[in-house]
C-alpha positions, -999 to +999 in steps of 0.1 A: +000+000+000+013+034-010+022+060+017-004+088+018-004+122+035-037+140+039-035+178+040-066+198+045-077+230+063-079+225+101-112+245+101-136+231+074-173+242+073-199+230+049-235+239+045-261+264+032-256+298+047-222+292+063-204+320+044-208+348+069-190+326+095-158+335+077-160+370+092-163+356+127-134+333+121-111+361+110-121+383+139-114+355+164-079+352+149-073+389+157-073+400+120-078+437+116-070+444+079-080+417+054-073+415+017-104+404-002-096+386-034-125+380-057-137+384-093-159+409-111-188+385-116-188+374-080-184+408-062-221+419-066-233+386-050-212+388-018-223+422-004-238+405+028-204+389+034-185+421+029-209+439+052-202+412+079-165+416+073-167+454+078-187+449+110-162+425+125-129+439+112-112+473+110-106+474+073-114+454+042-090+460+013-103+448-020-077+436-045-081+440-082-105+416-098-090+382-108-096+372-144-107+338-155-072+328-165-047+347-143-012+350-157+021+353-140+022+390-151-012+396-135-001+380-103+031+400-101+011+432-104-014+420-078+015+411-055+031+445-058-002+462-049-009+439-020+025+444-005+017+481-001-017+475+016-004+464+050-029+435+053-027+409+080-048+381+063-062+371+029-097+361+021-106+344-012-142+344-024-145+330-059-137+302-083-105+283-086-086+311-103-095+335-075-085+310-048-052+301-065-042+338-067-052+344-031-031+314-019+000+327-036-006+362-024-009+349+012+024+331+007+044+358-009+032+392+004+057+388+033+078+362+016+113+365+000+107+342-030+093+351-064+065+331-080+088+318-107+110+303-079+082+282-064+067+266-095+070+229-088+066+207-057+076+217-022+097+248-032+077+273-012+095+281+020+066+294+042+034+313+044+030+338+072-005+354+065-037+336+075-057+324+046-095+317+044-112+304+012-148+304+001-155+288-033-183+301-055-181+273-080-184+236-075-154+226-095-118+230-086-117+220-050-089+247-046-103+257-012-089+225+003-060+216-019-023+224-016-021+235-052-022+268-071-021+273-109-010+303-130-007+307-168+029+314-179+023+334-210+059+331-221+057+293-222+020+292-231+015+267-203-002+265-170+022+259-142+015+248-107+028+254-072+023+225-048+031+230-011+016+222+023+020+260+030-008+266+004-034+247+025-059+273+039-064+279+076-101+277+070-126+269+042-163+276+042-182+258+015-216+274+011-236+259-018-258+290-018-228+309-032-230+288-064-266+296-072-257+325-096-232+305-116-242+304-153-251+270-168-220+268-190-197+275-160-217+250-139-211+224-165-174+230-171-165+233-134-186+202-125-169+181-151-135+194-138-145+182-103-156+149-117-123+145-135-104+152-102-123+123-086-118+099-116-081+107-120-075+102-083-092+068-084-075+057-116-040+067-105-007+050-100-007+064-064-043+057-056-050+048-019-080+033-001-083+064+021-086+087-009-107+062-029-135+069-005-135+106-014-131+098-051-159+073-055-184+094-035-175+124-055-181+105-088-215+094-075-226+129-064-214+148-094-226+123-121-260+121-105-266+158-100-248+178-127-276+177-153-301+190-127-278+219-116-272+229-152-309+228-161-320+247-130-294+267-112-318+272-082-320+235-076-305+237-041-303+199-037-283+196-069-261+226-060-253+211-026-245+177-040-221+193-066-204+214-039-199+183-018-186+163-048-162+192-056-150+192-020-143+155-022-124+160-054-103+188-038-095+165-009-081+140-035-057+166-050-032+167-021-025+131-014-029+116-049-036+144-075-045+141-111-027+126-141-026+126-179-060+142-185-049+174-167-014+172-181-029+173-217-055+199-208-030+225-196-016+233-231-051+238-244-057+264-217-022+279-221-022+283-258-058+285-268-075+298-235-099+269-235-117+267-202-100+241-180-132+220-173-140+219-210-105+207-219-107+180-192-141+168-203-130+166-240-099+146-232-112+124-205-127+096-226-096+092-247-072+091-218-094+066-200-094+043-230-056+047-232-054+036-196-079+007-196-054-020-201-034-009-170-063-014-146-095-027-162-111-036-129-105-002-114-121+014-145-150-009-141-155+001-105-157+037-117-185+028-141-204+012-111-199+045-092-215+063-122-246+042-116-241+016-143-245-022-139-216-046-145-220-060-180-197-087-193-160-082-187-143-054-167-132-038-200-168-039-214-181-023-182-153+003-183-162+012-219-199+017-208-186+041-182-167+061-208-198+062-230-218+075-200-192+103-194-193+113-230-231+115-230-231+135-197-207+159-213-230+163-244-261+167-222-246+197-204-235+213-236-198+208-236-181+205-270-169+170-278-140+177-303-110+200-305-121+209-340-153+224-325-131+248-305-114+261-337-080+245-328-060+237-359-050+201-364-015+214-372-012+224-335-013+188-323+025+182-323+032+213-303+004+205-278+019+170-273+054+185-268+040+209-242+020+183-224+052+163-218+065+191-196+038+185-170+058+157-154+044+163-119+011+149-132+022+125-159+042+105-133+008+096-117-007+081-148-015+044-148+004+039-181+036+056-191+027+082-218+051+092-245+049+123-267+037+101-295+009+087-272-001+123-264-003+132-300-025+102-307-048+112-278-051+147-292-058+133-326-085+110-313-101+141-295-098+162-326-128+147-345-135+153-381 
């Protein structure tokens, strides 16, 4: 059995209406001046939380809005501004991009390192500022993971920082904060969370402790994503997705993802394809590539999707992949790279870039070469 280390916030709250508790938590920690990190689309929806913060704290300093795909350059600008604000804590309220930027700000506002120096695993020396995270999408699980991602425009590749110092002091997962998320974003982020769970279960470093999170996340997301996309005010579906996303986030620290995410990063880096869309499009093709390495484990995933065992493990696994493709279609996600206006001629460069994401490729059930990556991109390209 593999060694596994579970890292998660020491203060973890889940439930409808729990968001305002973040203000009380910060006040009890003696915070006086908090940096609020959020996005333009989220800010109008969190006025009650901001009011609670202003009631409990001396000052709330609002950082510049985080874009959907934050770059290294954006982060460097945000860091320079934050260092002059004299804050003593960081609060993230938003999707994965917002939370990732907030994590890195909390680590580097008083740190000596640059962000370029900490890309990789366990290169961050410390984090001195308290960090609290509130997700507004049910997708990345960033609020409970030790990871943060930025787009390096120079290399046209998303790069990650992985460190126990990026684990938040507290996370408040309030499904009510996800009600205003548009259907397309609900679909993409939900499929991202589902991919987290699937890749953690079908992983070279899978572990029984993490399998429990992964399988329950697969069940919750696959059974509720359609309902949440069809009706954003379906609070039962929203809560189920938030919980499934949380389980996916808890998988990221001890096990992490694998080839699906590795191949998705160049699509986001070069063509700005939404991360969840990239994952959903590549997932069936990577799973089929990995079938032979662990047919029974892939069959178990199909059972978690709600399917019955039919014939061999491989046959059951194939039914699971067909289910995932249909789910993706049902929630309106494109099924082929060609539909995203990506030229077929880009495939060799995409494959070459994907091979740089070694921190994830090492987790894949089967060794994956550049030629294999090119074949997967070609299979995903369509007509």
